C-alpha positions as CSV (number, residue, x, y, z in Angstrom):
1,M,-0.1,0.1,0.0
2,S,1.5,3.2,-1.0
3,Y,1.4,6.2,1.6
4,K,-1.2,8.1,-0.2
5,E,-3.6,5.0,-0.1
6,L,-2.7,4.9,3.8
7,A,-3.5,8.4,4.3
8,K,-6.6,8.1,2.2
9,R,-7.8,5.2,4.6
10,L,-6.6,7.2,7.8
11,I,-8.6,10.1,6.6
12,D,-12.0,8.4,6.8
13,Q,-11.3,7.4,10.7
14,I,-10.3,10.8,11.7
15,P,-13.4,12.7,13.5
16,E,-14.9,15.6,11.8
17,S,-14.1,17.7,14.7
18,K,-10.2,17.1,13.9
19,M,-10.5,17.7,9.9
20,Y,-9.9,21.4,10.4
21,Y,-6.1,20.7,11.5
22,I,-5.6,17.9,8.9
23,V,-7.0,19.8,5.8
24,A,-4.7,22.9,7.2
25,Y,-1.7,20.6,7.0
26,L,-2.5,19.3,4.0
27,Q,-2.8,22.5,2.4
28,G,0.7,23.4,3.5
29,A,2.1,20.0,2.0
30,A,0.6,20.6,-1.3
31,I,2.3,23.8,-2.0
32,P,4.9,23.0,-4.7
33,E,8.6,23.6,-3.9
34,E,10.1,26.5,-5.6
35,I,12.4,25.8,-8.0
36,P,15.3,28.2,-8.4
37,N,15.6,30.2,-12.3
38,A,18.8,30.1,-14.0
39,E,19.9,33.5,-12.7
40,T,19.5,32.4,-9.2
41,L,21.2,28.9,-9.9
42,G,23.9,31.0,-11.4
43,A,24.4,33.3,-8.1
44,M,24.1,30.6,-5.8
45,A,27.0,28.6,-7.9
46,E,29.2,31.9,-7.8
47,V,28.8,32.2,-4.2
48,E,29.9,28.7,-3.6
49,E,32.8,29.1,-5.6
50,M,33.9,32.1,-3.7
51,I,33.2,30.4,-0.5
52,R,35.3,27.3,-2.0
53,T,38.5,29.7,-3.2
54,G,38.3,32.2,-0.4
55,S,37.8,35.3,-3.0
56,G,35.2,37.9,-3.1
57,Q,34.5,40.9,-0.5
58,H,33.7,40.8,2.7
59,F,31.9,43.6,4.3
60,Q,31.7,44.6,7.7
61,G,29.2,47.2,8.9
62,T,25.6,47.8,9.0
63,A,22.7,47.4,6.4
64,E,22.3,50.7,6.3
65,E,25.9,51.3,5.5
66,F,26.2,48.4,3.1
67,T,23.1,50.1,1.3
68,E,24.9,53.4,0.9
69,M,27.9,51.8,-0.5
70,L,25.8,49.9,-3.2
71,L,24.1,53.3,-4.1
72,A,27.3,55.1,-4.2
73,E,28.8,52.6,-6.7
74,D,26.4,53.7,-9.3
């Protein structure tokens, strides 16, 4: 018996008063996982390479200072 078949059988045994919780859980589980697009995959690979080689920049400071630095580069 598959897990899906088992789940369907178990649902018939759950009292109506608890079905709200089951339905809420199933709705959350039914949301498909997001698959990163090519740009995101490329950025992740770039970061992994930077970690592996120790290259890239390291910024120490606040988020506000980082944002100011980025805006000043334009």
